[in-house]
C-alpha positions, 0 to 999 in steps of 0.5 A: 750331939750330946742329946742324940747320944743320950737318946740313943743310949736310952733307946738301947737300954729300953730295948734291952729291958724289953728283950730280957723281959720277953725272954723270961716269959713262961708258957704252958699249953697245948699245941694246935695238933689236938685230935681224938687220938693225940695231943701235944703239951708244950712248956716253956719255963712253966711255973709250978701250979700252972695248969690247963684243961683240954679235950676230948681224947677218945679211948676205944676198946683195946686201946691205952693212953701212952704219955711220952715226955721230952722234958728238959727239966721239971714235971707235969701231972696229967689227969684224965677226967671222963667227959660223961655229962659234959655235953649239956652246958647247963649241967656241966659239973665243976671239973675239980670235983669230977673223979679222975679215971687215971693220972700220971706225973711225968718228967724227963723221958720216961714213958707212962702207959695207962689203962682206962675204960672206954670213953671220952676224956678231958685232960688236965695238965698241971706243972708240979715242978717248973718245966720246959719241954714237950709231952706227947699224949697218944691213944694207941692199940694195947698191942702197940702200946705194950711194944713201946719203949719205956723211954723216949729215944 
């Protein structure tokens, strides 16, 4: 009976340790809803310096990029890098050396609106302060973008 009690206690301790370590896991990436006109970035206790690249967003004439964060805490830097020349896998340049067409650091619920030239863009998202929440990136007509509130409601 004493051995059985000891085994049960050890199992409970092990289970508790596994649960605690899985709850502390950080995640940073994009949701599966990526289209040519929108994407969602998700952060769950994402650490400063975490980053990823995703693409491609297509901006047409008369459109703007609208970034709508809903971050409980932290900040995320979004860089929009033109994808010109990336269609040939033998000649793809290093993404870190490519010029950024536009960028915005977002936090809280303050919406950012960016004018960029017509074209396709890769998005590089980097955590600048430990972050939790979501960031929605959409390509909208300039008219709709200008009517958008300055904060997510």
